[in-house]
N, C-alpha and C positions, 0 to 999 in steps of 0.2 A: 261112863259113856260120855263121849265128847259131843258138844253141840256143833251144828253146821258152821257157826261163826268162829268157833275155836279151831276147827279143822281148816277153815278158809285162811285164818291168820297164820297158822303153822305152814300151810302150803305157800303163801306169799313170802314168808320169811325164808323158807328153804330154796325157793326159786331165786330170790334175790341173792342169797348167799352163794348160789352157783352161777351167777352172772346173767340171769334172765329176768323177765318181767312176767307177772301174772296179773293181767288187766281184767277188770270187771267187764263182762259182755252184756250189754243191754240193747235189745233190738225192738224199738217201738213198733207195734203192729204185728210182731211175729213172736208168739209165745213158744215156750219149750226149748229155747236155745240154751246152751251150756252156760254155767255161771262165769267161767274164766277162760280167757285165751292166754295160753302160756307161750311166750316167745323165748326161744333159747338161741345161743350163738349159732352161727352158720345157717341161719334162715330156717330153723326148725320151729314148727308151730304145732301145738297140741290143744285140743278142746277138753275142758275139764268141767264136769258136773259135780258139785259138792252136795253131800247129804249128811245129816246127823247119823250117828252110829245106828246101823240096823235099818235105816229107811231105804226104800226102793224108788226107782224111777216111776213117774206117773206115765200113763199111756201116751200123752202127747210128747213127753220127753223121750220115750222109747222110739216113737215115730221119727222125731228129729234126729236122734242118735243114728238111726239107720240111714237117713238121708246123708248125714255128714260122712259116715263110714263108706257109703256107696260112692261118694265123691273123692274118696281116697284119704280122708283126714284121720288122724289118730284121735280117738275119743275115749276118755277115761272117766269112770265114776269113782270118786274117792269119798269114803265114809268113815275113815279112821286114820290115826297117826301111822299105823302100820302100812296102810294103803299108800300114804304119802311116801314112806320109805321105799316101797316097791316101785312106785312111779318114778321117783328121783333116780333110783338105781338104774331103771330101764332107760330113761331118757339120757342119762350120762354115759351109758355104755354104747349108744348108737352114734 
């Protein structure tokens, strides 16, 4: 099982390899925000919460996810290398 930091590194590497940026998102005073903002060519932005294999969102993270989705943003929870593959495949096909 992969740790959150291992998954995060793999995500950063894959995004960079595909011409994007996966920047750490820290929002002082606002907890529950996603871990990474993923910027891809042509102005596409994705919000990504990273978890260790098998871990779930905390209640505050679920609340913030709903807020972002309601605003029209794509929000992903990635907890495995396979989930990274699926994410990359999806964002490259749009």
